[in-house]
Every structure is written in C-alpha cells, then in structure tokens.
ROSE-4610 file (N, C-alpha, C; in Angstrom, 1 decimal, always signed):
// ROSE-4610
residu = [X/X/X/X/X/X/X/X/X/X/X/X/X/X/X/X/X/X/X/X/X/X/X/X/X/X/X/X/X/X/X/X/X/X/X/X/X/X/X/X/X/X/X/X/X/X/X/X/X/X/X/X/X/X/X/X/X/X/X/X/X/X/X/X/X/X/X/X/X/X/X/X/X/X/X/X/X/X/X/X/X/X/X/X/X/X/X/X/X/X/X/X/X/X/X/X/X/X/X/X/X/X/X/X/X/X/X/X/X/X/X/X/X/X/X/X/X/X/X/X/X/X/X/X/X/X/X/X/X/X/X/X/X/X/X/X/X/X/X/X/X/X/X/X/X/X/X/X/X/X/X/X/X/X/X/X/X/X/X/X/X/X/X/X/X/X/X/X/X/X/X/X/X/X/X/X/X/X/X/X/X/X/X/X/X/X/X/X/X/X/X/X/X/X/X/X/X/X/X/X/X/X/X/X/X/X/X/X/X/X/X/X/X/X/X/X/X/X/X/X/X/X/X/X/X/X/X/X/X/X/X/X/X/X/X/X/X/X/X/X/X/X/X/X/X/X/X/X/X/X/X/X/X/X/X/X/X/X/X/X/X/X/X/X/X/X/X/X/X/X/X/X/X/X/X/X/X/X/X/X/X/X/X/X/X/X/X/X/X/X/X/X/X/X/X/X/X/X/X/X/X/X/X/X/X/X/X/X/X/X/X/X/X/X/X/X/X/X/X/X/X/X/X/X/X/X/X/X/X/X/X/X/X/X/X/X/X/X/X/X/X/X/X/X/X/X/X/X/X/X/X/X/X/X/X/X/X/X/X/X/X/X/X/X/X/X/X/X/X/X/X/X/X/X/X/X/X/X/X/X/X/X/X/X/X/X/X/X/X/X/X/X/X/X/X/X/X/X/X/X/X/X/X/X/X/X/X/X/X/X/X/X/X/X/X/X/X/X/X/X/X/X/X/X/X/X/X/X/X/X/X/X/X/X/X/X/X/X/X/X/X/X/X/X/X/X/X/X/X/X/X/X/X/X/X/X/X/X/X/X/X/X/X/X/X/X/X/X/X/X/X/X/X/X/X/X/X/X/X/X/X/X/X/X/X/X/X/X/X/X/X/X/X/X/X/X/X/X/X/X/X/X/X/X/X/X/X/X/X/X/X/X/X/X/X/X/X/X/X/X/X/X/X/X/X/X/X/X/X/X/X/X/X/X/X/X/X/X/X/X/X/X/X/X/X/X/X/X/X/X/X/X/X/X/X/X/X/X/X/X/X/X/X/X/X/X/X/X/X/X/X/X/X/X/X/X/X/X/X/X/X/X/X/X/X/X/X/X/X/X/X/X/X/X/X/X/X/X/X/X/X/X/X/X/X/X/X/X/X/X/X/X/X/X/X/X/X/X]
num = [1/1/1/2/2/2/3/3/3/4/4/4/5/5/5/6/6/6/7/7/7/8/8/8/9/9/9/10/10/10/11/11/11/12/12/12/13/13/13/14/14/14/15/15/15/16/16/16/17/17/17/18/18/18/19/19/19/20/20/20/21/21/21/22/22/22/23/23/23/24/24/24/25/25/25/26/26/26/27/27/27/28/28/28/29/29/29/30/30/30/31/31/31/32/32/32/33/33/33/34/34/34/35/35/35/36/36/36/37/37/37/38/38/38/39/39/39/40/40/40/41/41/41/42/42/42/43/43/43/44/44/44/45/45/45/46/46/46/47/47/47/48/48/48/49/49/49/50/50/50/51/51/51/52/52/52/53/53/53/54/54/54/55/55/55/56/56/56/57/57/57/58/58/58/59/59/59/60/60/60/61/61/61/62/62/62/63/63/63/64/64/64/65/65/65/66/66/66/67/67/67/68/68/68/69/69/69/70/70/70/71/71/71/72/72/72/73/73/73/74/74/74/75/75/75/76/76/76/77/77/77/78/78/78/79/79/79/80/80/80/81/81/81/82/82/82/83/83/83/84/84/84/85/85/85/86/86/86/87/87/87/88/88/88/89/89/89/90/90/90/91/91/91/92/92/92/93/93/93/94/94/94/95/95/95/96/96/96/97/97/97/98/98/98/99/99/99/100/100/100/101/101/101/102/102/102/103/103/103/104/104/104/105/105/105/106/106/106/107/107/107/108/108/108/109/109/109/110/110/110/111/111/111/112/112/112/113/113/113/114/114/114/115/115/115/116/116/116/117/117/117/118/118/118/119/119/119/120/120/120/121/121/121/122/122/122/123/123/123/124/124/124/125/125/125/126/126/126/127/127/127/128/128/128/129/129/129/130/130/130/131/131/131/132/132/132/133/133/133/134/134/134/135/135/135/136/136/136/137/137/137/138/138/138/139/139/139/140/140/140/141/141/141/142/142/142/143/143/143/144/144/144/145/145/145/146/146/146/147/147/147/148/148/148/149/149/149/150/150/150/151/151/151/152/152/152/153/153/153/154/154/154/155/155/155/156/156/156/157/157/157/158/158/158/159/159/159/160/160/160/161/161/161/162/162/162/163/163/163/164/164/164/165/165/165/166/166/166/167/167/167/168/168/168/169/169/169/170/170/170/171/171/171/172/172/172/173/173/173/174/174/174/175/175/175/176/176/176/177/177/177/178/178/178/179/179/179/180/180/180/181/181/181/182/182/182/183/183/183/184/184/184/185/185/185/186/186/186/187/187/187/188/188/188/189/189/189/190/190/190/191/191/191/192/192/192/193/193/193/194/194/194/195/195/195/196/196/196/197/197/197/198/198/198/199/199/199/200/200/200/201/201/201/202/202/202/203/203/203/204/204/204/205/205/205/206/206/206]
x = [+43.8/+44.8/+45.9/+45.3/+46.3/+47.3/+46.8/+47.7/+48.8/+48.4/+49.4/+50.4/+49.9/+50.8/+51.8/+51.3/+52.2/+53.3/+52.8/+53.8/+54.8/+54.4/+55.4/+56.4/+55.8/+56.7/+57.7/+57.3/+58.2/+59.3/+58.9/+59.9/+60.9/+60.4/+61.3/+62.2/+61.7/+62.6/+63.7/+63.3/+64.2/+65.3/+64.9/+65.8/+66.8/+66.3/+67.2/+68.2/+67.7/+68.6/+69.7/+69.3/+70.2/+71.3/+70.9/+71.9/+72.8/+72.3/+73.2/+74.2/+73.9/+74.8/+75.6/+75.3/+76.0/+76.6/+77.8/+78.4/+77.9/+77.0/+76.3/+76.8/+78.0/+78.5/+79.5/+79.6/+80.5/+80.1/+81.0/+80.7/+80.9/+79.9/+80.0/+81.0/+81.2/+82.3/+83.7/+83.9/+85.2/+85.4/+84.4/+84.5/+84.9/+84.3/+84.6/+86.0/+86.5/+87.8/+88.8/+88.5/+89.4/+89.6/+88.5/+88.6/+89.4/+89.2/+90.0/+91.5/+91.8/+93.2/+93.8/+93.1/+93.6/+93.8/+92.9/+93.0/+94.3/+94.4/+95.6/+96.9/+96.9/+98.0/+98.3/+97.3/+97.5/+98.0/+97.5/+98.0/+99.5/+99.9/+101.3/+102.2/+101.7/+102.5/+102.6/+101.6/+101.6/+102.6/+102.6/+103.5/+104.9/+105.2/+106.6/+107.0/+106.2/+106.5/+106.7/+105.9/+105.9/+107.1/+107.6/+108.6/+110.0/+110.1/+111.4/+112.5/+112.2/+113.2/+113.5/+112.7/+112.9/+113.9/+114.9/+116.1/+115.8/+114.9/+114.7/+113.5/+113.0/+111.9/+112.4/+111.6/+112.0/+112.2/+111.6/+111.7/+112.8/+113.5/+114.5/+115.7/+115.8/+117.0/+116.7/+115.5/+115.2/+115.9/+116.8/+117.4/+116.4/+116.5/+115.5/+115.4/+116.5/+116.5/+115.6/+115.3/+114.5/+113.0/+112.8/+111.5/+110.4/+110.8/+109.8/+109.5/+110.4/+110.2/+109.3/+109.4/+108.6/+107.2/+107.0/+105.6/+105.0/+105.7/+105.2/+104.8/+105.6/+105.4/+104.1/+103.8/+102.6/+101.4/+101.5/+100.4/+100.1/+101.2/+101.0/+100.4/+100.8/+100.2/+98.8/+98.4/+96.9/+96.2/+96.7/+96.1/+96.0/+97.1/+97.1/+96.0/+96.0/+95.0/+93.6/+93.4/+92.0/+91.6/+92.5/+92.2/+91.9/+92.7/+92.5/+91.2/+90.9/+89.6/+88.4/+88.5/+87.4/+87.2/+88.3/+88.2/+87.6/+88.1/+87.5/+86.1/+85.7/+84.3/+83.4/+83.8/+82.9/+82.8/+83.8/+83.7/+82.6/+82.6/+81.7/+80.3/+80.1/+78.8/+78.3/+79.1/+78.7/+78.3/+79.1/+78.8/+77.5/+77.2/+76.0/+74.8/+74.9/+73.8/+73.7/+74.7/+74.7/+75.1/+76.0/+76.5/+78.0/+78.5/+79.9/+80.7/+81.8/+82.6/+83.3/+83.8/+84.6/+83.8/+83.2/+82.5/+82.7/+81.9/+82.1/+81.8/+80.8/+80.5/+81.6/+82.1/+83.2/+84.5/+84.7/+85.8/+85.7/+84.5/+84.3/+84.4/+83.9/+84.1/+85.5/+86.3/+87.7/+88.5/+88.2/+88.9/+88.6/+87.3/+86.8/+87.3/+87.5/+88.0/+89.5/+90.2/+91.7/+92.3/+91.6/+92.2/+92.4/+91.4/+91.7/+92.6/+92.5/+93.3/+94.8/+95.2/+96.6/+97.1/+96.2/+96.5/+96.9/+96.1/+96.4/+97.7/+98.0/+99.3/+100.5/+100.3/+101.4/+101.6/+100.5/+100.6/+101.2/+100.9/+101.6/+103.1/+103.5/+104.9/+105.6/+104.9/+105.4/+105.5/+104.5/+104.5/+105.7/+106.0/+107.1/+108.4/+108.5/+109.7/+110.0/+109.0/+109.3/+109.2/+109.2/+109.2/+107.9/+106.8/+105.5/+104.8/+105.4/+105.0/+103.6/+103.5/+102.2/+101.0/+101.1/+100.0/+99.6/+100.5/+100.3/+99.0/+98.8/+97.6/+96.3/+96.2/+95.0/+94.8/+95.9/+95.8/+95.2/+95.7/+95.2/+93.7/+93.3/+91.9/+91.0/+91.5/+90.8/+90.7/+91.8/+91.8/+91.0/+91.1/+90.3/+88.8/+88.4/+87.0/+86.6/+87.4/+87.1/+87.0/+87.8/+87.8/+86.4/+86.0/+84.7/+83.6/+83.6/+82.5/+82.5/+83.7/+83.8/+83.3/+83.5/+83.1/+81.7/+81.1/+79.7/+78.7/+79.0/+78.1/+78.0/+78.9/+79.0/+78.8/+78.5/+78.2/+77.2/+77.1/+76.1/+76.3/+75.2/+75.3/+75.7/+75.7/+76.1/+77.5/+78.3/+79.8/+80.0/+79.1/+79.2/+79.4/+78.6/+78.6/+79.9/+80.5/+81.8/+82.8/+82.7/+83.7/+83.5/+82.3/+82.1/+82.7/+82.5/+83.0/+84.5/+85.1/+86.6/+87.1/+86.5/+86.9/+86.8/+85.7/+85.6/+86.6/+86.9/+87.9/+89.2/+89.5/+90.8/+91.0/+90.0/+90.1/+90.3/+89.6/+89.7/+91.1/+91.7/+93.0/+94.1/+93.9/+94.9/+95.1/+94.2/+94.3/+94.9/+95.2/+95.8/+97.0/+98.0/+99.2/+99.9/+100.3/+100.9/+100.0/+98.7/+97.7/+97.1/+97.8/+97.3/+97.0/+97.8/+97.6/+96.3/+95.9/+94.6/+93.4/+93.5/+92.5/+92.4/+93.6/+93.7/+93.1/+93.3/+92.7/+91.2/+90.7/+89.3/+88.6/+89.3/+88.7/+88.8/+89.9/+90.1/+89.7/+89.8/+89.4/+88.0/+87.7/+86.3/+85.2/+85.4/+84.4/+84.2/+85.2/+85.1/+84.3/+84.6/+83.9/+82.4/+82.1/+80.7/+80.0/+80.7/+80.2/+79.9/+80.9/+80.8/+79.6/+79.4/+78.2/+76.9/+76.8/+75.6/+75.4/+76.4/+76.3/+75.9/+76.5/+76.1/+74.7/+74.2/+72.8/+71.8/+72.2/+71.3/+71.2/+72.4/+72.4/+72.8/+73.8/+74.3/+73.4/+72.5/+71.7/+70.5/+70.2/+69.1/+69.3]
y = [+51.5/+52.0/+50.9/+49.7/+48.6/+48.4/+48.4/+48.2/+49.2/+50.5/+51.6/+51.4/+50.9/+50.6/+49.5/+48.5/+47.4/+47.9/+48.7/+49.2/+50.1/+50.9/+51.8/+50.9/+49.8/+48.9/+48.2/+47.8/+47.2/+48.1/+49.4/+50.4/+50.7/+50.7/+51.0/+49.9/+48.6/+47.5/+47.4/+47.7/+47.7/+48.8/+49.9/+51.0/+50.6/+50.0/+49.5/+48.5/+47.5/+46.5/+47.1/+48.1/+48.8/+49.5/+50.2/+50.9/+50.0/+48.8/+47.9/+47.2/+47.1/+46.4/+47.4/+48.7/+49.6/+50.8/+51.2/+52.4/+53.7/+54.4/+55.5/+56.9/+56.9/+58.2/+58.8/+58.4/+59.0/+60.5/+61.4/+62.8/+63.3/+64.0/+64.6/+65.7/+66.4/+67.4/+66.8/+65.6/+65.0/+64.6/+64.3/+64.0/+65.3/+66.4/+67.7/+68.1/+67.9/+68.3/+67.4/+66.1/+65.2/+65.6/+66.0/+66.5/+67.8/+68.7/+69.9/+69.6/+68.7/+68.3/+67.8/+66.9/+66.3/+67.3/+68.3/+69.3/+70.2/+70.5/+71.4/+70.6/+69.3/+68.4/+68.3/+68.1/+68.0/+69.3/+70.4/+71.7/+71.9/+71.5/+71.6/+70.7/+69.5/+68.5/+69.0/+69.5/+70.0/+71.2/+72.1/+73.2/+72.8/+71.8/+71.3/+70.7/+69.8/+69.1/+70.0/+71.1/+72.0/+73.0/+73.3/+74.4/+73.9/+72.6/+72.2/+72.3/+72.3/+72.4/+73.8/+74.8/+76.2/+76.8/+77.4/+77.9/+78.8/+79.8/+80.8/+80.5/+79.3/+78.8/+78.6/+78.9/+78.6/+77.1/+76.3/+74.8/+74.2/+75.0/+74.4/+73.9/+74.3/+73.8/+72.4/+71.8/+70.5/+69.5/+68.6/+67.6/+66.6/+66.2/+65.2/+64.0/+63.6/+62.4/+62.5/+63.8/+64.0/+64.2/+64.4/+64.8/+63.8/+62.5/+61.4/+61.4/+61.6/+61.6/+62.8/+63.9/+65.1/+64.8/+64.3/+63.9/+62.9/+61.9/+60.8/+61.4/+62.4/+63.1/+63.9/+64.5/+65.3/+64.3/+63.2/+62.2/+61.7/+61.4/+60.8/+61.9/+63.2/+64.2/+64.4/+64.3/+64.4/+63.2/+62.0/+60.9/+61.0/+61.5/+61.7/+62.7/+63.9/+64.9/+64.4/+63.6/+63.1/+62.1/+61.3/+60.3/+61.1/+62.0/+62.8/+63.5/+64.2/+64.9/+63.9/+62.8/+61.8/+61.3/+61.1/+60.6/+61.6/+62.8/+63.9/+64.2/+64.4/+64.7/+63.6/+62.4/+61.2/+60.9/+61.2/+61.1/+62.1/+63.3/+64.3/+63.9/+63.4/+62.9/+61.8/+60.8/+59.6/+60.0/+60.9/+61.4/+62.1/+62.9/+63.7/+62.8/+61.7/+60.8/+59.7/+59.7/+58.7/+57.4/+57.3/+56.0/+55.9/+54.6/+54.4/+54.5/+55.1/+55.2/+53.9/+53.2/+52.0/+50.8/+50.0/+48.8/+47.8/+46.7/+45.6/+46.0/+46.9/+47.3/+48.2/+49.1/+50.0/+49.2/+48.2/+47.3/+46.6/+46.0/+45.4/+46.3/+47.6/+48.6/+48.9/+49.0/+49.4/+48.2/+47.0/+45.8/+45.7/+45.8/+45.6/+46.8/+48.0/+49.1/+49.0/+48.5/+48.5/+47.4/+46.3/+45.2/+45.6/+46.1/+46.6/+47.8/+48.6/+49.9/+49.5/+48.7/+48.3/+47.4/+46.6/+45.8/+46.8/+47.8/+48.8/+49.6/+49.8/+50.5/+49.6/+48.3/+47.4/+47.2/+47.2/+47.1/+48.3/+49.5/+50.7/+50.7/+50.1/+50.0/+49.1/+48.0/+47.1/+47.8/+48.6/+49.4/+50.3/+51.0/+51.9/+51.1/+49.9/+49.1/+48.7/+48.5/+48.2/+49.4/+50.6/+51.8/+52.1/+51.5/+51.8/+52.9/+54.0/+55.1/+55.7/+55.6/+56.2/+55.5/+54.2/+53.5/+53.6/+54.3/+54.4/+55.2/+56.3/+57.1/+56.3/+55.7/+54.9/+53.8/+53.1/+52.0/+52.5/+53.6/+54.1/+54.4/+55.0/+55.3/+54.0/+53.0/+51.8/+51.0/+50.9/+50.2/+50.9/+52.3/+53.0/+52.9/+52.8/+52.6/+51.2/+50.2/+48.9/+48.8/+49.6/+49.7/+50.3/+51.4/+52.0/+51.1/+50.4/+49.4/+48.3/+47.8/+46.7/+47.1/+48.4/+48.9/+49.4/+49.6/+50.1/+49.2/+47.9/+47.0/+47.3/+48.0/+48.2/+49.7/+50.5/+52.0/+52.5/+53.8/+54.4/+53.9/+53.5/+52.9/+53.8/+55.2/+56.2/+56.1/+55.5/+55.4/+54.5/+53.6/+52.7/+53.4/+54.5/+55.3/+56.0/+56.5/+57.1/+56.1/+54.9/+53.9/+53.5/+53.4/+53.1/+54.2/+55.4/+56.5/+56.6/+56.3/+56.3/+55.1/+54.0/+52.9/+53.3/+53.9/+54.3/+55.3/+56.3/+57.3/+56.7/+55.8/+55.1/+54.3/+53.6/+52.9/+53.8/+54.9/+55.9/+56.4/+56.7/+57.4/+56.5/+55.1/+54.2/+54.5/+55.2/+55.5/+56.9/+57.6/+58.9/+59.0/+58.1/+58.1/+59.5/+60.0/+61.3/+62.4/+62.1/+63.0/+62.5/+61.5/+60.8/+61.8/+62.8/+63.7/+64.5/+64.8/+65.5/+64.5/+63.3/+62.3/+62.0/+62.0/+61.8/+62.9/+64.2/+65.3/+65.3/+64.8/+64.8/+63.7/+62.5/+61.4/+61.6/+62.0/+62.1/+63.5/+64.5/+65.9/+66.3/+66.5/+67.0/+66.0/+64.7/+63.8/+63.7/+63.8/+63.8/+65.0/+66.1/+67.3/+67.2/+66.7/+66.5/+65.5/+64.4/+63.3/+63.8/+64.6/+65.2/+66.1/+66.9/+67.9/+67.1/+66.1/+65.2/+64.5/+64.0/+63.3/+64.2/+65.4/+66.4/+66.8/+67.1/+67.6/+66.4/+65.2/+64.1/+63.5/+63.6/+63.0/+63.9/+64.7/+65.5/+66.7/+67.2/+68.3/+67.8/+66.5/+66.0/+66.1]
z = [+120.9/+121.8/+122.2/+122.4/+122.8/+121.7/+120.4/+119.3/+119.3/+119.5/+119.6/+120.7/+121.9/+123.0/+122.7/+122.0/+121.6/+120.7/+119.7/+118.7/+119.4/+120.4/+121.1/+121.9/+122.5/+123.3/+122.4/+121.2/+120.2/+119.8/+119.5/+119.0/+120.2/+121.4/+122.5/+122.8/+122.7/+122.8/+121.8/+120.5/+119.4/+119.6/+120.1/+120.4/+121.5/+122.5/+123.6/+123.1/+122.3/+121.8/+120.8/+120.1/+119.1/+119.9/+121.0/+121.8/+122.5/+122.9/+123.6/+122.7/+121.4/+120.5/+119.6/+119.7/+118.8/+119.7/+119.3/+120.0/+119.3/+120.0/+119.3/+119.8/+120.5/+121.0/+120.1/+118.8/+117.9/+117.7/+117.7/+117.6/+116.2/+115.7/+114.4/+114.3/+115.4/+115.5/+115.3/+115.8/+115.7/+114.2/+113.5/+112.0/+111.3/+111.7/+111.0/+111.3/+112.5/+112.9/+112.2/+112.1/+111.4/+109.9/+109.3/+107.9/+107.8/+108.8/+108.8/+108.9/+109.9/+110.1/+108.8/+108.1/+106.9/+105.8/+105.7/+104.7/+105.0/+106.2/+106.6/+106.3/+106.7/+106.5/+105.0/+104.2/+102.7/+102.1/+102.6/+102.1/+102.4/+103.7/+104.1/+103.3/+103.1/+102.3/+100.8/+100.3/+98.9/+98.8/+99.8/+99.8/+99.8/+100.6/+100.7/+99.4/+98.9/+97.7/+96.5/+96.4/+95.3/+95.4/+96.6/+96.8/+97.2/+97.5/+98.0/+97.0/+95.7/+94.6/+94.2/+94.7/+94.3/+95.2/+94.5/+95.2/+96.4/+96.1/+97.1/+98.0/+98.0/+98.8/+100.2/+101.3/+102.7/+103.0/+102.1/+102.4/+101.5/+100.7/+99.8/+100.5/+101.8/+102.6/+103.1/+102.9/+103.4/+102.5/+103.1/+102.2/+101.8/+100.5/+100.0/+100.8/+101.5/+102.3/+103.5/+103.9/+105.1/+104.6/+103.4/+102.9/+103.2/+103.0/+103.3/+104.8/+105.7/+107.1/+107.5/+106.9/+107.2/+106.7/+105.6/+105.1/+105.9/+106.3/+107.2/+108.6/+109.1/+110.3/+110.2/+109.1/+108.9/+109.0/+108.3/+108.3/+109.7/+110.4/+111.8/+112.7/+112.5/+113.3/+113.1/+111.8/+111.4/+112.1/+112.1/+112.7/+114.2/+114.8/+116.3/+116.7/+116.0/+116.4/+116.2/+115.2/+114.9/+116.0/+116.4/+117.5/+118.8/+119.1/+120.4/+120.4/+119.2/+119.1/+119.2/+118.6/+118.6/+120.0/+120.8/+122.1/+123.1/+123.0/+123.9/+123.6/+122.3/+122.0/+122.2/+121.9/+122.1/+123.6/+124.4/+125.8/+126.4/+125.9/+126.3/+125.9/+124.7/+124.2/+125.0/+125.3/+126.1/+127.5/+128.1/+129.5/+129.5/+128.5/+128.4/+128.2/+127.5/+127.3/+128.3/+129.3/+130.4/+130.0/+129.0/+128.5/+128.8/+128.7/+128.9/+127.6/+127.7/+126.5/+126.2/+127.2/+127.0/+127.6/+126.7/+127.1/+126.1/+126.2/+125.2/+123.8/+123.6/+122.2/+121.6/+122.4/+121.9/+121.6/+122.4/+122.2/+120.8/+120.6/+119.3/+118.1/+118.3/+117.3/+117.0/+118.1/+117.9/+117.2/+117.6/+117.0/+115.5/+115.2/+113.8/+112.9/+113.5/+112.8/+112.6/+113.6/+113.6/+112.7/+112.6/+111.8/+110.3/+109.6/+108.2/+108.2/+109.2/+109.2/+109.3/+110.3/+110.5/+109.3/+108.8/+107.6/+106.4/+106.3/+105.2/+105.5/+106.8/+107.2/+106.8/+107.2/+106.9/+105.3/+104.6/+103.2/+102.5/+103.1/+102.6/+102.8/+104.0/+104.2/+103.2/+102.8/+101.8/+100.4/+100.1/+98.9/+98.8/+100.0/+100.1/+99.9/+100.5/+100.5/+99.0/+98.2/+96.8/+95.8/+96.4/+95.6/+94.9/+95.3/+94.7/+95.4/+95.5/+96.3/+95.8/+94.5/+93.9/+94.3/+94.8/+95.2/+96.7/+97.5/+98.9/+99.2/+98.6/+98.9/+98.5/+97.3/+97.0/+98.0/+98.5/+99.4/+100.7/+101.2/+102.5/+102.5/+101.3/+101.2/+101.1/+100.4/+100.3/+101.6/+102.3/+103.5/+104.6/+104.6/+105.5/+105.3/+104.0/+103.7/+104.2/+104.0/+104.5/+106.0/+106.7/+108.1/+108.6/+107.9/+108.2/+108.0/+106.9/+106.6/+107.7/+108.0/+109.0/+110.4/+110.7/+112.0/+112.1/+110.9/+110.9/+111.5/+111.7/+112.3/+113.8/+114.4/+115.8/+116.2/+115.2/+115.5/+114.6/+114.4/+113.5/+112.1/+111.5/+110.2/+109.1/+109.4/+108.4/+108.0/+108.9/+108.6/+107.4/+107.1/+106.0/+104.7/+104.5/+103.3/+103.2/+104.3/+104.3/+103.8/+104.3/+103.8/+102.4/+101.9/+100.5/+99.6/+99.9/+99.1/+99.1/+100.2/+100.3/+99.5/+99.4/+98.6/+97.1/+96.7/+95.3/+94.9/+95.8/+95.5/+95.4/+96.3/+96.3/+95.0/+94.6/+93.3/+92.1/+92.1/+91.0/+91.0/+92.2/+92.3/+91.8/+91.7/+91.1/+89.7/+89.0/+87.6/+87.4/+88.4/+88.3/+89.3/+89.0/+89.8/+89.7/+90.8/+90.8/+91.4/+91.5/+92.0/+93.3/+93.9/+95.1/+96.3/+96.4/+97.5/+97.4/+96.2/+96.0/+96.3/+95.9/+96.2/+97.7/+98.3/+99.8/+100.5/+100.1/+100.7/+100.5/+99.4/+99.2/+100.1/+100.1/+100.9/+102.4/+102.9/+104.3/+104.8/+103.9/+104.3/+104.0/+102.8/+102.4/+102.8/+102.5/+102.9/+104.4/+105.2/+106.6/+107.1/+106.5/+106.9/+106.6/+105.4/+105.0/+105.9/+106.2/+107.0/+108.4/+108.9/+110.3/+110.4/+109.4/+109.4/+109.4/+108.6/+108.5/+109.8/+110.4/+111.7/+112.8/+112.8/+113.8/+113.7/+112.5/+112.4/+112.6/+112.4/+112.5/+113.9/+114.7/+116.0/+117.1/+116.9/+118.0/+118.5/+117.6/+117.9/+118.8/+118.8/+119.6/+121.0]
C-alpha cells in the first residue's frame, strides 16, 4: 500500500510541475475554428484568382493592382479571427479549470511562438519584394511549423506534431510552385481542423 501511495504522490507532483511549466488551456475548438477560417479564406482567394480575368465575372471589375491587397486582406482577416477565437475560448477554458490565462508560462509561450512567426512574416515580405511570390505560401507553412515546435515546450506537446506536418507540407510545396494556395489550405485549414478535433477529444472533454 505504501508503494502505491508513493507512486500516486510522485504522479501528482509530476502533474503539478507540468501544469506550472506549461500553458494547458489551449482550446481544441479554437483550432477547429482556425482551420475553418483558413479554408473559407482559401476558397475566397481561389475564387477571386480564378474569376478575375473572366469578363462576365462579378470580380472582373477588380483592378489587378488591387488584387494583391485583397488577398493580403483575406489572409490578415483569417489571422485576426483565429487569434480572437483562440483568446476567447482559451479564456473560458482557463476560467473553468481555475487557471490564469496570462502568467509567466503563457508569456513564454507567446514569445517563443511569435519569434519564428514574425521572422517568417518578414521573410515573406522580402520574397514579395524580390518577386518570389511562389515561395510565400511554402515559407509561411514552414515558419508556422517552426513556431509551433518552438512553442510546444511551453504548452501541450501535441502541437509539435502539427508543426512538423506543416514544415513537411511547406517543403513539399516548394516543388509545386503555382499550387501554393492548395498546400496552404491543407496546412492551415484541414490540419488545423484535425488537430483541433484531436485536442478537443483528448483534453477539452475531460
């Protein structure tokens, strides 16, 4: 009996240490919504790109000089909605479990996630500057994957696999220039939905 008690104490201590060093209030539903936003954004972007040269298309009136701004706006809107959803749903989860949303752990998580992410954003701007537009989608996938892996040390370890898959998809997409939007939709859309479902079933239902 004493051995069992010691084992239970060790498990409990390990659980407390893990909670104190990792942000565990990430919501699976926010991952699902982020994926849905990305898929809707990709569909909208694909529709605009496919139809803007067709004379009787409702988007044919869009000047080509504005096209890049519209596509950038769609991407930023997807990002904004994803951030808002993650904040709201993670706040609810943290409140429900009696944890703080903003503490030293979540700060470390945000910093380690943001560094590769903003580096990727800056690199994408440089690619655009030199006209290497076909490499922007692969680069965003790769740097986002690196951000997920870098942040996984401070949150649920499952996010590491999401990062690895996005890096792999990003590298593969470099060999299929011109189809970046489809790889982007798969990485940011479908993978996020699958990841969110797994996360929800594994953690949120408890």
